VOLOKE-518616 format. One record per residue (C-alpha): residue in one letter; z, y, x. Coordinates in steps of 0.001 Angstrom, whole numbers, plus 524288, in hexadecimal, padded with zeros to 5 digits. Layout:
BEGIN
AZYX
...
***
This chain:
BEGIN
XF67405CA147C401
XF5CF45D3E87CD1C
XF58DC5D1397D95B
XF5C8B5DD217E45A
XF51855DEA37ED00
XF52805E6887FA2A
XF4CFA5F4007FA49
XF45695F26880591
XF38AC5E8F18075E
XF31F05E447812F0
XF23DE5E7A0814C5
XF1A855DCBB81433
XF11805DBA881F76
XF06CF5D490816DA
XF012C5E375817D7
XF00425E652809AE
XF0C1D5F01E80A00
XF13D95E9398019E
XF22675E735802AA
XF2A1C5DB377FEEC
XF39835DAD27FA75
XF41325D6AE8039C
XF47785CCEA7F8E7
XF546C5CE277F17E
XF612D5D45A7F86A
XF67E75C8D97FE21
XF74FC5D07D7FBA3
XF70DE5D2A37ED3F
XF7CF25CD117E44B
XF74985C81B7D9B1
XF75BF5BA887D31D
XF697A5B5F37D852
XF6EE75BB617E79F
XF7A7D5B6267E5E3
XF75B35A8F57E235
XF6D1D5A7B27EE25
XF76F55AB037F750
XF80CF5A1417F299
XF7451597AA7F2F3
XF72AB59C14800D6
XF80FB59ACF80580
XF807958B257FF40
XF72AA58824807F9
XF7B5258BFC813FD
XF877A5839B80E75
XF80C75790A80DCD
XF79445794281AA0
XF86D057989820AC
XF8AF656CB1818E4
XF7F555665881BC9
XF80665687082A1C
XF8E60563DB82A63
XF8A0A5581482279
XF81A1555C282C56
XF8821555678380C
XF934754D8C83004
XF86E95429582EBA
XF849F543EF83D3A
XF91BA54379841EF
XF929E5376883886
XF87145304E83E0D
XF8C855326D84C27
XF9A9752E1F84AF1
XF9F8B51F6684B01
XFAF3B5245C849B6
XFB31F5212D83B53
XFBBC152B2283BFC
XFB1DA5360C83E35
XFA8F75312F8350F
XFB3BE53081829F9
XFB5B05403C82C8E
XFA6F35411182CC1
XFA4D953B1C81F70
XFB0455436881A4F
XFA95454E7381F00
XF9C3954A6D81969
XFA1E65484D80BE2
XFA7505566880C69
XF9B6E55D0E810D9
XF9458554E98062C
XF9CFB559747FB62
XF9A8E5684F80169
XF8BE5566918005B
XF8BE25609B7F35B
XF943E56C887EEB7
XF8BE5576C37F559
XF80BB570747EED1
XF86E7571467E1F2
XF88C857FF27E32D
XF795B5810D7E74C
XF760F57A9E7DAE8
XF7DAC583957D43B
XF77FE58DD17D808
XF69E3587E57D54B
XF70E35873C7C7DE
XF74145964A7C655
XF67C3599AB7BEE5
XF6F325A51E7B7E0
XF6D965AEC97C290
XF5E845AC4E7C128
XF5DC25AF847B289
XF598E5BC247ACA9
XF64255C3477A5AB
XF618E5C6DC796B0
XF69325C7C978ABA
XF64155BB157860B
XF61595B1C378F72
XF59005A50879005
XF5B505987979621
XF5D7E59A467A37F
XF53A8594C97AD96
XF53B258EBC7BA57
XF4FCA5964D7C640
XF4E1B590E07D49A
XF56CF597477DF4D
XF509F59B3D7ECFA
XF50BE593197F860
XF58365984D80464
XF54B8599F881119
XF585459DC381D87
XF54515A9BC82728
XF49E55A6DC82FDB
XF46875AF2D83B6D
XF387E5AF5B83ECF
XF373D5B84A8497C
XF3AB35B0C3856BE
XF31DA5A6B585388
XF269F5AFEF84E8E
XF27B45B83685940
XF26F05AD9D8642B
XF1AA55A79985C8B
XF14885B48A85C3F
XF16A15B75386A96
XF11CC5A87A86E9A
XF079B5A36386462
XF01F95B0F686013
XF042F5B90B86E69
XF08D95C4BA86527
XF12805CEEB869D7
XF1F075C65186331
XF265D5D47685FF5
XF1A075D90D857E8
XF1DD35D02C84B62
XF2B205D34C84A3E
XF290D5DB5683D55
XF20395D109837C7
XF2AD15C5D4839FA
XF357D5CEEB83447
XF2D065D0F482A45
XF2A025C176827EC
XF39A75BF1D82A26
XF3CF65C92881F70
XF34105C4068152F
XF39E75B71E8161E
XF476F5BD75814D3
XF42F15C43380A92
XF3FA05B84480268
XF4CDF5B2E3802ED
XF50275BB927F8C7
XF44BF5BF0F7F169
XF45735C70E7E572
XF45565BF297D79D
XF37BF5C57D7D2EE
XF2A855C4AD7D6A0
XF2BB25CC177E2D8
XF35045C3837E86E
XF2AF95B9047E4F0
XF1FEF5C0A07ED51
XF2A605C1A17F830
XF2B325B2E77F93A
XF1B8D5B1D97F7BF
XF1A275BB73801DC
XF22C25B36180B94
XF1C9C5A613807A7
XF0F015ACF280947
XF13BB5B0C7817CE
XF16C45A45381AC4
XF097359D5081D1D
XF05D15A8FC82502
XF12045A81682EA0
XF10A95987582E3F
XF029959AF883392
XF063A5A45E83D64
XF142D59EE984455
XF162F5901983ED0
XF0DC05889D84951
XF0BF657A18846C4
XF0E26577DD8552C
XF1B5457D4785782
XF2A3757F7A8512C
XF2B7A58CD784BA9
XF3B0058B2E84D0D
XF3BA65927483F6A
XF42F758A0E8351C
XF420858D3E82623
XF4E17589A581ECC
XF4D7458735810A4
XF59425831C807A6
XF56CF57B787FC34
XF585B582747F11D
XF5FF4576947E9C0
XF680F571167F523
XF693057B2A7FEF1
XF6589573A680A3A
XF5CB957965812C9
XF4F655752E81867
XF4966579DA825C5
XF3BED5799B82B5B
XF348D57F6C83597
XF27F5580DC82E84
XF24EF58A5C82380
XF229B5801E817CC
XF315857FFC81353
XF314058F5D81430
XF252858FDB80AD4
XF2A4E58639801BF
XF380858C1580048
XF3112599567FE7A
XF286A595B27F41D
XF33DE58CF27EDAA
XF3D0659C267EDC6
XF2FCF5A0FC7E643
XF30BD5968E7DCFB
XF400B59AAE7DA5B
XF3D3E5A8B47DAFD
XF33FD5A70C7CF98
XF3D6B59DE67C6B4
XF48605A9BD7CA74
XF3EE25B3077C451
XF3B045A9F07B84E
XF4B195A85F7B4C4
XF4CEE5B5D37B5DD
XF41A15BA2E7ACE9
XF456C5BFC27A0EA
XF41D15B46D797AF
XF45C85BE4D789D8
XF38405C4AA78CAA
XF2AD55BEFF78D63
XF28D15C59E79B00
XF34BC5C0BC7A059
XF31615B22179A1C
XF22F05B3257A076
XF287B5B6F47ACB2
XF31DC5AB757AD1F
XF27C65A2097AACF
XF1FF95A6DF7B45E
XF2A035A5FF7BE22
XF2CDC597F77BBCB
XF1F03594EE7BAE2
XF1D6259B237C963
XF28CA5946C7CE45
XF22F1587FF7C9F8
XF168858BAF7D047
XF1C1A58E417DC0E
XF2543581CB7DC80
XF18A357A167D9BB
XF114E580E37E5E1
XF1D1B57E397EDF0
XF1E1756E6B7E8C3
XF0EE656D197EBD3
XF0F5F574CD7F9B6
XF1B995703C7FFF7
XF1B79563B07FCF6
XF25E055F49807EB
XF2FDD5695080856
XF3C685658D80C35
XF452256C7380399
XF48E15653C7F6EB
XF47FE571447EDEF
XF385C5704D7F234
XF36905626D7F044
XF2C6855EC47E6FD
XF34D6558907DD50
XF3E30564187DD17
XF31F156CC47DBA1
XF2D6A566047D10C
XF3ACF567207CAE9
XF3A29575687CB95
XF2B86576927C866
XF3008570ED7BB88
XF3B9A578717B8E1
XF35A9585227BBCC
XF293857FFB7B2C5
XF335957D987A7FA
XF3A8D58AFF7A898
XF2CED591477A638
XF2AE85873879AA9
XF37F458CD6795F5
XF339959B427972A
XF28555989F7903C
XF2DEB592E7784D8
XF373B59F2278580
XF2C015A77D78601
XF26DA5A102777F1
XF337D5A12177352
XF35B15AFC177692
XF2FBC5B7C376BF5
XF37B65AD9476179
XF31AC5A0E175C7D
XF2C9F5A1DC74F03
XF343759A3E743AD
XF285E5936573F9F
XF23125860D7417B
XF199E5847A74BB0
XF20B958DD6754F7
XF2C055874E7550B
XF253557A3175772
XF1F87580957623B
XF2BC35851776796
XF312B57850766F5
XF273C572A176FA6
XF288557D87779E2
XF369557B3D779FB
XF353356CE577BA6
XF29E356F5678799
XF3535576D678E03
XF3ED056C6F78B60
XF33DF5635B790EE
XF31D756A3779DAF
XF40F7569CB79FD8
XF420655CE579D16
XF38D255A0F7A86D
XF3FA6563BB7B125
XF4CE455C2D7AE2D
XF46CF54F127B0DB
XF42BB554F77BF5C
XF4ED0559587C147
XF56AF54C077BF88
XF4E56544FD7C86E
XF52B95413A7D5C9
XF5304547647DEFC
XF50C7553C17D7A6
XF5CE0552A47CF4E
XF657F551D67DBC0
XF617D55F527DFB6
XF5F1F566137D27C
XF6A0556ECC7CDAC
XF7095568267C284
XF6F8E574737BB61
XF6075574017BB1C
XF60855664A7B5AF
XF6A1B569227ABAC
XF62EC575567A795
XF556956FAB7A681
XF5C7E5644379E37
XF62E356F2D795DD
XF55AC5747279328
XF4E755673278FCD
XF59A156694785B8
XF5A3C574807806E
XF4AA1575FB77F7E
XF46B6568FB778CB
XF526356C3676F27
XF4CA25791376B37
XF3E115735A769AE
XF452956A1B75EEC
XF4BBB576A8758EF
XF3F6657E0075828
XF37B35704B751C2
XF446457053747F2
XF423957E46744D3
XF34E557D50742EC
XF375156FDA73959
XF435557565732CD
XF4054583DA730A0
XF31B75823E72C5C
XF2BD457AB77224E
XF1E175782071F37
XF1997582AB71624
XF0D925845B70DB1
XF08CC58FBB71702
XF0B8C5874272576
XF0099580EF72B61
XF04325726272992
XEFAC056DE57325E
XEFFD85753973F0F
XF0CC0572B573B43
XF07D45642573AA9
XF01D7565D9747CD
XF0C6C56DCF74E99
XF18195634574ABB
XF0F2D557C574F98
XF0E3E55F0D75CE0
XF1D7A5609875D18
XF20E1551EA75D0A
XF1BEA54746764E8
XF1F4353DA875B7F
XF23D153FFD74CB0
XF2E49538D4745C9
XF2AC152AFF73F75
XF22BA52C5F73280
XF215253BA47343B
XF1599544DB7358C
XF16DB552F973821
XF10E25544E72BA9
XF1B6354EC97252E
XF24E4554AA72D61
XF20475614F729CD
XF1F4F55F2871AE9
XF2B01556F071820
XF37C25605371903
XF40885543D71A6B
XF390C55021725B4
XF375455E1372C26
XF476E560A2729FA
XF49D05526772F48
XF423B554E073BD2
XF46635624C73F86
XF543155E6A73E7B
XF5199553B974757
XF4BC455C597512D
XF57B3567A774F1F
XF606D55CD575195
XF5A185588A75D2B
XF5A765677876105
XF6996568DC760A3
XF6C6855B99768C4
XF631856209773DC
XF6B2156D6977310
XF770256703772E8
XF726F55F7C77FAA
XF6DE756A68785AA
XF7BF1570C378517
XF8047563B778950
XF7876564807966B
XF7A0D57238799BD
XF8A5F5700E797F7
XF893F566627A28F
XF849256FA07AE8E
XF8ED1578637B19B
XF8509581F27B807
XF7E2C5822A7A95B
XF8A67586317A303
XF8A55591997AC00
XF7EE35965B7A386
XF84BB59C097966B
XF774959F71791B3
XF70AE5922C791EB
XF7CBE58CB7789B8
XF7B76597F978063
XF6CB95944C77E0B
XF6F98586AE77D34
XF79E7587A8772C8
XF7114590EB76C46
XF65A45883576A8A
XF6FBA57D7176689
XF7603585D075BFA
XF6803589037562C
XF64DA57B917550B
XF7177579C074EA6
XF700B5845274521
XF617857EE474246
XF67D25700373FB7
XF734B5766673721
XF686757CBE72FA9
XF5FE35702A72C9D
XF6B415677A72A0B
XF6FC0563D671C6E
XF7B9F55E7E71B1B
XF77865556F710FB
XF6DA95508E71768
XF6E2E5439671D15
XF626053D2B723A9
XF5E60535757302B
XF5EAC53F2073CD3
XF529E53CEB74397
XF4D1C53F6675115
XF46B354BDF7540E
XF3953548AB75AEB
XF351B54DDA76730
XF2EC655A3576931
XF217555A7B77052
XF233A564A377BCD
XF166356F2F77B40
XF15D357CFA78106
XF0AE25874D78089
XF0E7558D2178D78
XF110A5828879942
XF17C45886E7A517
XF0FD95863D7AFAF
XF11C1586AA7BE90
XF0BC1593A67C58C
XF0AC1596227D2DC
XF0D035A6907D595
XF04BB5AD897DCA8
XF0F9B5B25D7E440
XF0E635A65C7EBCA
XF00D75A9687F203
XF04D15B76B7F634
XEFC675BCBB8013A
XF029E5C1BC80D4A
XEFE8D5C8928191E
XF03E95C12182586
XF0F385C6E182D06
XF09265C430838B2
XEFB065C73283648
XEFB055CF2C84484
XEFB795C2E184A46
XEECE15C0CE845E6
XEE5175B8A783B5D
XEEC2E5AD6C836B9
XEE14E5A4AA8383D
XEE06F5A635847F0
XEEDE35AAB684AE7
XEF7095A1278455D
XF00CC597C984B3A
XEF7E458C5284A32
XEEDCA59365853F5
XEEF0D592028629B
XEE9EA59C2586BCD
XEEBBA5A290879DB
XEF2395AF3C87B62
XEEA895BABF87980
XEE0F95BD6A88527
XEDA8F5CA1588A2D
XECCCE5CA9888CA4
XEC6125D77E8934F
XEB8AF5D9A088A32
XEADF85E0A4891B6
XEA1495E27588A7D
XE94FD5DF578922C
XE88D95E64E88BBD
XE91355E87B87F11
XE926E5D8C387EBE
XEA0315D2B787E8F
XE9BE85C4E188111
XEA1BD5BE9287569
XE9F745C12E8660C
XEAAEE5C07985C09
XEAC6C5B8BA84F98
XEB6845B58B843F0
XEC0DB5BCB583CBD
XECBF55C2CC841D0
XECE745BEE884C81
XEC1185BE7E8527F
XEBC145B4B485AEB
XEB4F35B5088676E
XEA7A55ACBC867B5
XE9A405AC8186F09
XEA1925AECD87A70
XE9B4B5B26F8879C
XEA05C5AAAE890D4
XE9C3C5B3A089B63
XE9FF65C102895F0
XEAB635C75989B15
XEB46A5C49388F9B
XEB1805B5DB891ED
XEB5EA5B8E38A034
XEC0595C00589D34
XEC6115B2CD894C7
XEC1145B45C886BD
XEBBF65A8C4881FE
XEB3F25A55687538
XEBC385A2E986939
XEC6F35AC5486D99
XECD745B59786385
XECEA65C1838660F
XEDB195C7EC86356
XEDB045D63A867C3
XED0B55DF6786BCB
XED7565EA758759D
XEE3525EE0E86E9D
XEDFCE5EA3C86197
XEE3305DDF685AE2
XED7A95D6A08552E
XEDD4D5CB2884EDC
XEDA725D0BD84155
XECCA95D67D845FA
XEBE645D06684030
XEB3E75D0AB849DF
XEAE0A5DCEB847A3
XEBAB85E3A784AA6
XEBCFC5DCF1855BE
XEAEF05E073859BA
XEB1DE5EF5C85706
XEBD3F5EF1A860B2
XEB3525E88486C04
XEA8765F0C886A02
XEAAB25FB8E87127
XEAF975F4FB87CCB
XEB07B5FE0988850
XEABAC5FC6089807
XEB9965F87E89B3F
XEB9115ECF0890BB
XEC4BB5EA2788655
XECDFA5DFBF88669
XECFC65D684879D8
XEDA1E5CAE68775D
XED60E5BD1E8752B
XEDD265B0CE8705F
XED6DC5A3118712A
XEDA51597B38693B
XEDFB058C5886EA0
XEDD1E57F5086CD9
XEE5A6579AD86270
XEEC0356E1286840
XEF1B6563A285E8C
XEFF1156A0585BDA
XF0A5A5613085B6C
XF0D84560DD84DA9
XF1BAE5663B84B42
XF268656056842EF
XF2A44566A883823
XF386B562D6833E0
XF40F2565E282919
XF4F87569BD82CBD
XF5BA656D1182277
XF61605789D82980
XF61E9573C583637
XF68FF5669183231
XF67F055AA2837D0
XF5D19550A0832B3
XF645A54A9A8290D
XF63835564281FD2
XF55065587182321
XF4C74555C88159C
XF40255537781CAC
XF3B7E55323829D9
XF2CD05541D82BC3
XF28DE54EC98394F
XF192954E2783CD1
XF168F5435E84423
XF0AFF545B284E87
XF01F453C80854D7
XF0ABC538A585E9C
XF118452E07856F4
XF193F528F786215
XF2167536C386254
XF302A5366585DD4
XF33BA53AE385164
XF40DB53BD484A40
XF421B5365C83C62
XF4A7C53F8A8352E
XF51495366B82A5D
XF555853ECB81EB5
XF623E53A6B81A30
XF684D53A0E80CD3
XF728C543BD8087C
XF783B549717FC5C
XF6B8D552A07F9AC
XF6365546B87F53A
XF58F054E757FA0A
XF4B04548447F53A
XF3E2254C357F779
XF3685544EF7EC54
XF2BA254A667E3EC
XF3158547A57D757
XF542A59A1D744AE
XF4E82596A373850
XF4C045A2A573046
XF47065AB1073C2D
XF3A8B5AE6373F95
XF3C1A5AA8E74E89
XF44815A18575564
XF48E85A4767636D
XF4D1A59CF776FA7
XF5C3059CA5771BB
XF62B45A6DE779F8
XF6F8A5AA1F77F6F
XF74485B76C77D36
XF7A8B5BB78789BD
XF82895C4FA7855E
XF827C5CB95792CA
XF898C5BFE47972D
XF80275B61079D25
XF83E35ADAD7A861
XF7A645B51D7B2C1
XF82205C26B7AC6E
XF8FFA5BDE97B2B5
XF93E85C1FD7BF9C
XF8ECD5B90B7C9FD
XF98A35B2B77D29D
XF98BE5B87C7E06C
XF93E15AC6A7E9B9
XF983D5AB807F60D
XF92305B3CA801B2
XF884E5AE7080958
XF8A195B8AE814EA
XF8E485AB9181F78
XF80755A6AE81C1C
XF78F95B2B081E91
XF70F55AC6982A19
XF6D7C59FB9822C0
XF6E415A33081547
XF65925ABA280B8A
XF6BCD5B76180282
XF64075B9BF7F6A4
***
């Protein structure tokens, strides 16, 4: 499942002579590209059906003809059925985890990766050129290359490669967004540029004119890319597991940064409740990889190591239980794929059963001998249980063979029941049924527990069954969120020729450049200069020729002769002015205009130019004039249920059950060819 890269790159105008990849070839026939093409096609079909529903609802309100109402209601039911079907297909794409896994002879339990959010193409050229001419008084056509580089960078971000280079690509574009915002997004005027992103779970588009949605969506895709890197890692090696652990922790860190920084993003997949669940899921998968890393060299078939692994497995089970509980809460359960919640439930039961198996192995396979450290084993056993069976102490269990075997058998029976429950839950989800490797691992674990039970059972023994106590979860290596340095990558402004950002920004207002002719009188220009680039005129003599020619105190010098001075300091500018001839020299200056209180711009969120029925949120800034007319947008209920609320007995080592693919893993099977999305080339992202 390799990513196909285009052979050429684009020079980063940051000036560091580096090149960034253009991303994956959008026409590469890899499993991941087919999946993303299908997602893009579904997004377009969803928006089409939503527009049809909006029109039908408006007609239903406007007509009073009963016959027309009946026809419209019939059409609405048909459209809603189509929408539900499309949502189901999108859920199936989010459940297609097999294309993200690493292909090995022996496979581990599959992990879940996030799909990349889709977006539409954006043409910056028209608005940016007009803004450069009107606001900066620069030649609009001289910045065509910079605008083209920016648009190429954004286009490349739609198909990033599944590695660190892909993350760096997204990080570079994310680093350019604040610079672009300062240069071109004025608080006093609308840009006319609409950023449209599709919800990764529902496919519903969200559209905004400000850059908050763009920044948040890029961060989400960075986290999604890290989750794909984690699932692709080779978990049969220590290095591969370490890569997976780091990737999932970085994904959690980025999602947490997104949650704390962009608190009002009007897309449900980036709501606080959904992000909290995704963070838990990423950390759970990181903890699962930490458990696999501990078990990879082999688990020593000794009392203490087995007890330690039991608590580690119990910790993984506990974390996945928390993930499952968050997934079944309203409104998350209405949007999270059923596959995800089922998978977390399967892993909860599987790892809990493994914990009971390890404790059973420690009690049944090992007796307290003369050479054993009695105090150490007693301490270990006391830390495994929160409570012991009534009337029993850890030392009694260790010394009395009957008690030891009785509790050990209780644990193995509970392990068997847990594995059976995991297999039962597995059978309930048809998407899980496609993962043959998962079924093989669950069956192997179940059979291993059955073998342990049959080895320890005595047919002539008749005893009362007891309930095995719960195992305290504990880990020596807890998964923690990690914010990657890639989110803070430094970039050089594409439009640095406009001048220092502290002065030449969209917020500042100044006059058009004026030409002043400087003539010296006794080597005195009549003013002094101060400040960093660009330099500013101070201590202006009102009787000097420059003042008479229109120079004002506080003016910025932007050019001397034919030399651009926006980035020159005082010493550099003075060097240009010291050799003024008798004819003088022309300079260009600008004056900062008084910043009148700008009218606050209304920042509204639309869903693909849909009527207000489908606007998830409409943010309006109320100015001081409370009497001004304002339209209140009412959010109407829909089927999407939008919610934005925050909420081996003789062996020397034991190994985790694995499944031998024998060349027949599900992701080795030929991938079905998805329908072509060529008809949506204008509005959809190929990947």
